[in-house]
Structures are given as structure tokens and as C-alpha cells.
C-alpha positions as CSV (number, residue, x, y, z in Angstrom):
1,M,-5.3,0.9,0.6
2,T,-3.2,0.0,-2.4
3,A,0.3,-0.6,-3.1
4,S,2.2,1.2,-0.5
5,A,3.1,4.8,-2.1
6,G,6.2,4.8,-4.5
7,T,6.6,1.2,-4.8
8,E,5.7,-0.5,-8.0
9,M,1.7,-1.4,-8.3
10,T,0.2,-4.4,-10.6
11,V,-2.5,-2.6,-12.4
12,V,-5.4,-4.1,-14.5
13,W,-7.8,-2.5,-16.4
14,T,-11.2,-3.0,-18.5
15,R,-12.5,-1.7,-21.8
16,G,-13.7,2.1,-21.5
17,N,-12.6,5.5,-22.7
18,G,-9.4,6.5,-21.0
19,C,-8.9,2.7,-19.2
20,S,-5.9,1.9,-21.2
21,E,-4.3,5.5,-20.9
22,L,-4.7,5.4,-17.3
23,A,-3.7,2.1,-16.3
24,S,-0.5,2.6,-18.5
25,L,0.1,5.5,-16.4
26,L,-0.3,4.2,-13.0
27,S,1.5,1.0,-13.6
28,E,5.3,0.2,-13.8
29,G,5.2,-2.2,-16.5
30,V,3.0,-3.4,-19.1
31,P,-0.6,-3.6,-17.5
32,D,-3.0,-6.2,-18.3
33,R,-6.4,-6.0,-19.7
34,I,-9.0,-8.5,-18.1
35,T,-12.2,-9.5,-19.3
36,G,-14.9,-11.9,-17.9
37,D,-14.9,-12.8,-14.0
38,L,-13.3,-9.6,-12.3
39,V,-12.7,-11.5,-9.1
40,G,-10.9,-14.4,-10.8
41,Q,-8.9,-12.3,-12.8
42,C,-7.6,-9.7,-10.0
43,I,-6.6,-12.6,-7.8
44,H,-4.7,-14.2,-10.8
45,H,-3.2,-11.2,-11.5
46,R,-2.6,-10.4,-8.0
47,A,-3.7,-7.1,-8.6
48,D,-3.4,-4.1,-6.7
49,L,-5.6,-1.8,-8.8
50,L,-8.3,-2.4,-11.0
51,V,-9.0,0.6,-13.6
52,S,-12.6,0.3,-14.8
53,R,-15.1,2.6,-16.9
54,R,-17.4,2.4,-13.9
55,F,-17.5,1.3,-9.8
56,P,-18.5,-2.6,-10.5
57,G,-21.3,-2.2,-7.8
58,S,-20.1,-3.7,-4.3
59,F,-16.8,-5.1,-5.4
60,D,-14.5,-4.3,-3.0
61,L,-11.8,-7.2,-3.6
62,V,-9.1,-4.3,-5.1
63,S,-9.2,-0.9,-5.4
64,V,-10.5,0.9,-8.4
65,A,-10.1,3.7,-10.2
66,V,-12.4,5.3,-12.8
67,P,-11.4,8.1,-15.5
68,L,-13.8,10.4,-16.2
69,D,-13.4,12.7,-19.6
70,F,-9.8,11.8,-19.2
71,I,-7.6,13.5,-21.8
72,P,-3.8,12.7,-20.9
73,E,-2.6,15.5,-23.4
74,N,-4.4,17.9,-21.7
75,V,-3.1,17.5,-18.2
76,K,-1.0,20.5,-17.0
77,R,-1.4,19.9,-13.1
78,V,-2.9,17.3,-10.9
79,V,-4.6,18.0,-8.0
80,S,-5.8,15.3,-5.5
81,A,-9.0,16.2,-3.4
82,V,-8.4,15.0,0.3
83,A,-10.9,15.0,3.0
84,G,-9.8,12.8,5.4
85,G,-12.5,10.0,3.9
86,P,-11.4,6.4,3.4
87,H,-9.9,6.9,0.2
88,S,-8.0,10.0,0.4
89,F,-4.5,8.3,0.4
90,L,-5.5,6.5,-2.8
91,A,-6.4,9.6,-4.1
92,A,-3.1,11.4,-3.1
93,D,-1.3,8.4,-4.1
94,T,-3.0,8.4,-7.3
95,A,-2.2,11.9,-8.3
96,S,1.1,11.6,-7.1
97,R,1.8,8.7,-9.6
98,L,0.1,10.5,-12.2
99,G,2.3,13.6,-11.8
100,R,5.4,11.6,-12.3
101,G,4.0,9.7,-15.2
102,L,3.2,12.9,-17.0
103,G,6.2,15.1,-15.8
104,V,3.6,17.6,-14.2
105,E,3.4,18.9,-10.8
106,S,1.0,17.5,-8.4
107,E,-0.9,18.9,-5.4
108,M,-3.4,18.0,-2.6
109,L,-6.1,20.4,-1.9
110,S,-8.4,20.3,1.1
111,A,-11.6,22.3,1.0
112,I,-13.3,23.5,4.1
113,R,-16.2,26.1,4.4
114,P,-15.2,29.6,5.6
115,G,-15.1,29.9,9.0
116,D,-14.0,26.6,9.3
117,D,-10.9,25.7,11.8
118,P,-8.1,25.0,9.3
119,R,-5.9,23.1,11.7
120,E,-7.8,19.4,11.1
121,S,-7.4,19.8,7.4
122,E,-3.6,21.0,7.6
123,D,-3.0,18.1,10.0
124,L,-4.6,15.7,7.3
125,L,-2.4,17.1,4.9
126,D,0.8,16.6,7.1
127,H,-0.1,13.3,7.9
128,I,-0.9,11.9,4.0
129,G,2.0,13.6,3.0
130,L,4.4,11.3,4.9
131,S,3.5,8.7,1.9
132,V,3.9,11.2,-0.6
133,P,6.8,13.9,0.5
134,E,7.0,14.8,-3.2
135,M,3.6,16.5,-3.0
136,G,2.6,20.1,-1.4
137,G,-0.7,20.6,0.2
138,R,-2.6,23.7,0.9
139,V,-6.2,24.6,2.3
140,V,-8.7,26.0,0.5
141,E,-11.8,28.1,1.3
142,V,-14.9,27.7,-0.6
143,E,-18.6,27.9,-0.4
144,G,-19.2,25.3,-3.1
145,I,-18.0,23.4,-5.9
146,S,-18.3,26.7,-8.4
147,E,-15.8,28.5,-6.1
148,L,-13.7,25.3,-5.9
149,V,-13.9,25.5,-9.8
150,E,-12.4,28.9,-10.1
151,T,-9.1,28.0,-8.1
152,L,-8.4,25.5,-10.3
153,D,-5.6,26.1,-12.9
154,E,-6.7,25.5,-16.9
155,G,-5.5,21.9,-17.4
156,T,-6.1,20.6,-13.9
157,L,-6.4,17.0,-13.5
158,V,-8.4,16.5,-10.4
159,V,-8.3,13.1,-8.6
160,F,-10.9,12.6,-5.4
161,G,-12.4,9.5,-3.6
162,A,-15.7,8.1,-3.9
163,P,-18.5,9.8,-2.1
164,G,-18.4,9.4,1.7
165,G,-19.1,11.6,4.8
166,S,-17.4,14.8,3.2
167,W,-19.4,17.5,2.2
168,L,-16.4,18.1,-0.5
169,Q,-16.8,14.4,-1.5
170,R,-20.7,14.3,-2.1
171,S,-20.7,17.2,-4.0
172,M,-18.6,15.6,-6.6
173,F,-22.0,14.4,-7.9
174,G,-24.9,16.5,-9.0
175,P,-23.9,19.8,-9.0
176,G,-20.2,18.3,-8.7
177,A,-20.7,17.2,-12.6
178,R,-19.7,20.8,-13.2
179,L,-16.3,20.6,-11.8
180,R,-15.5,17.5,-14.0
181,S,-17.1,19.6,-17.3
182,K,-14.6,22.5,-16.3
183,A,-11.7,20.9,-15.7
184,P,-10.3,20.3,-19.4
185,A,-8.1,17.2,-18.3
186,G,-11.0,15.6,-16.9
187,A,-11.0,13.8,-13.5
188,I,-10.3,10.3,-11.8
189,M,-12.7,9.0,-9.3
190,V,-11.0,6.3,-6.5
191,R,-12.3,3.8,-4.1
192,S,-10.2,1.8,-1.8
193,A,-10.4,-1.5,-0.8
194,P,-8.8,-3.4,2.2
195,D,-5.9,-5.5,2.2
196,R,-6.4,-9.0,0.9
197,V,-4.4,-12.0,1.4
198,F,-3.4,-12.8,-2.5
199,R,-1.8,-9.6,-2.6
200,W,0.6,-10.3,0.0
201,M,0.8,-14.1,-0.3
202,G,4.3,-16.1,-1.3
203,E,4.8,-19.5,-2.4
204,P,3.2,-22.4,-0.7
205,V,5.5,-24.1,2.2
206,F,4.1,-27.6,2.6
207,V,5.0,-31.4,2.9
208,S,3.8,-34.4,1.6
209,P,2.1,-36.7,4.1
210,L,4.2,-39.8,3.1
211,R,7.5,-37.8,4.0
212,L,9.1,-39.2,7.0
213,A,9.2,-37.1,10.2
214,D,13.1,-37.3,10.3
215,D,13.3,-36.3,6.8
216,T,10.7,-33.3,7.5
217,L,12.9,-32.2,10.2
218,R,16.3,-32.1,8.2
219,L,14.4,-30.1,5.6
220,H,12.1,-27.7,7.1
221,E,12.8,-25.2,9.8
222,E,8.8,-24.5,10.4
223,N,7.4,-25.1,13.6
224,V,3.9,-25.6,12.0
225,L,3.9,-26.7,8.6
226,A,1.0,-27.3,6.0
227,V,0.5,-30.7,4.8
228,A,-0.7,-31.3,1.0
229,D,-1.6,-33.9,-1.0
230,E,-2.0,-33.4,-4.9
231,G,-2.2,-30.2,-4.4
232,M,-4.9,-30.2,-1.7
233,L,-4.3,-28.9,2.1
234,I,-4.8,-31.9,4.1
235,G,-3.4,-31.1,7.4
236,L,-1.0,-29.3,9.5
237,V,2.0,-30.6,11.7
238,R,3.8,-29.5,14.2
239,R,7.9,-29.8,15.0
240,D,7.2,-31.0,18.4
241,R,5.4,-33.8,17.1
242,L,7.9,-34.5,14.3
243,E,10.5,-34.8,17.0
244,G,11.5,-38.4,18.0
245,A,9.0,-40.2,15.7
246,G,11.7,-41.1,13.4
247,D,10.6,-43.2,10.4
248,S,6.8,-42.3,11.0
249,P,5.0,-40.3,8.1
250,V,4.1,-37.0,8.1
251,G,0.2,-37.9,7.6
252,S,0.1,-40.1,10.8
253,L,1.2,-37.4,12.9
254,M,-0.8,-34.4,11.5
255,E,-3.7,-32.4,12.9
256,E,-6.6,-30.8,11.3
257,A,-5.9,-28.1,8.8
258,L,-6.5,-24.4,9.3
259,S,-5.6,-21.8,6.2
260,A,-6.4,-18.3,5.0
261,K,-8.6,-17.9,2.2
262,V,-7.3,-16.3,-0.8
263,D,-9.5,-13.5,-0.8
264,E,-10.2,-12.5,2.7
265,T,-8.8,-9.4,4.2
266,I,-5.6,-9.1,5.7
267,A,-7.4,-8.7,9.2
268,E,-9.5,-11.6,8.8
269,A,-6.2,-13.8,8.4
270,M,-4.7,-12.0,11.5
271,V,-6.9,-14.2,13.6
272,L,-4.5,-17.1,12.6
273,E,-1.1,-15.4,13.6
274,P,-1.0,-16.8,17.1
275,K,-1.3,-20.5,15.9
276,F,1.3,-20.1,13.1
277,G,3.7,-17.1,14.9
278,R,6.9,-16.8,12.0
279,D,5.6,-19.7,10.0
280,P,3.5,-19.1,6.9
281,I,-0.2,-19.6,7.2
282,P,-1.3,-21.7,4.2
283,V,-3.6,-19.9,1.8
284,T,-6.3,-21.6,-0.1
285,D,-8.8,-21.1,-2.4
286,H,-12.7,-22.1,-1.8
287,E,-11.9,-25.7,-2.9
288,E,-9.1,-26.0,-0.4
289,H,-6.4,-25.9,-3.1
290,L,-3.1,-24.7,-1.7
291,V,-2.2,-21.8,-3.4
292,G,0.0,-19.7,-1.1
293,G,1.9,-19.0,1.8
294,L,1.2,-15.8,4.2
295,S,3.8,-14.3,6.5
296,L,2.4,-11.4,8.7
297,P,3.0,-9.0,9.3
298,V,2.7,-7.9,5.7
299,A,3.9,-4.2,5.9
């Protein structure tokens, strides 16, 4: 997923046809163009979405949107093709944002083969529609891409997920090129990425190893607190160790450091929740610099 539907989204973009225009429409503010190290730049900007001229290999740090022959001034309508795959929520949210940004109608479309039971697709549209209530949705029966193209009005911009398990998604490639060429406004392909720590972390909460126990108790309410020296995470200190320790320095009371890595998924960071409870989990880069604090749950 990316930022929650309807919320502000931090978008970065790379050089490529339509990338600047698409990024500007999806971002509430001015999106930043990035070059060089995609991982480092996305973490630095705490990006929700990367707009790129192509999918950057196995990169899955943030969600990605790729414009295909995207011509904003030709767009009269935006359709999101949803098929129950991992990218359908992102496709619908992207279509919704583009509809608002361009001032045109947006709609979800779920395609089934003739004779298939439409109830699963209808349930899917209802489920995704909870996140994008301003969008309508409909199920269409089609034999293939050519017939699907015929259901689209001129000037329709199509947003769809990267190929997955759905026959519709897979058919967007090869013969599916007809769909992109027939849509005068082009198409947008999206790929969703798991939520990662850097997108949700706050400022780091920590104490110096030289701070006295009593002073720490007076200044901090946390039960588990990061201990950092010159920007490096060096340990943890628990409130029950500080109580009654008087003028003892924190460094003499601390235990081994634990942290979530800045580029880990939220699911990976969740294993530390029992150790920290409501207190922020220290977040470090891969050199153990303390860069943030993560409070769970994040959403």
C-alpha cells in the first residue's frame, strides 16, 4: 500500500516522459525529483510513491507508478482496473487522486469472463470502495482486451496494477499493448510496496549515557528508553533500573541495544512491539546511527 486514501502523499520522481506531470498531480505539494541512489533518496524524502519511467527491477522500498503515453490534457475520464491482486488498492487510490487533480470523473472497473459469477468482483469493488468512497464501480463481462477497449470512452486514462494472478492484469502486456494505444490519454501502471519503517517513524527519543538516573526519571516518561552517544545507539535503559539508582549514570544501568532498521517493513518491526509496548522503538540505519523512533501501531 501507500499513503492512506485521501491523505497527503509524498511523491518523488525520476526523469522520463510524463513523470513530472504525473508526480505533480498525485502530490499535494511540489514533488521532488531524485537521481542516483533510489533507496537513499526515497528514505531521505520519506517517500510514499516513486514515479518512474519504468519499474526499477526488484526495488520494493516504496510503491511505484509508471506513466505510459500519459497525456494529461487528453484525459476526460479515469478508470481503475481492479482485479483483487496486491496492487488493486493502489490502482484505485491513484485513479481517485488523478480524477480529483484533473477535475474529471473516476471509476473502478472489474472485468470477468462471460458466465463467471460476478459476486466476487462486486464484493471486491465494495471493499475497495470503502477507501475511495467518491468512486463508483462496475463489473463488465469481456472475452479479452479488444472487447474491454470497446467499453472505454475516448479520452479514458486507465490505471492498472503490475501483472499478477489475474488474467486481466497479465493481458495488459503483449496483446494488452492495444489497450494502451487505444486510450488517447495513455495509461498508468502501479506496483504496491509494503509499509516500511522510515515512512512512519517520528523523531528519535533517547538519553545520553552520562545522564543521571534521577534526572532521566524526571525528564522522561518512557518505560524503555534508547541510549545514544554521538548519534549512535549504544543501549537501552528501563525505568525500573533507573528507579532508586540516584546519581548513577544511565550508561552503568543500560542493557543491549535493540532497534528496527530504517528500511525494514512494519511487519518485521512488529516483532519488537512486546519489548517496547507503547514506547517508541529506536530506528537505526545500517551503521547503527539513531535516526528515528517508531510507535506502533502505525495505522
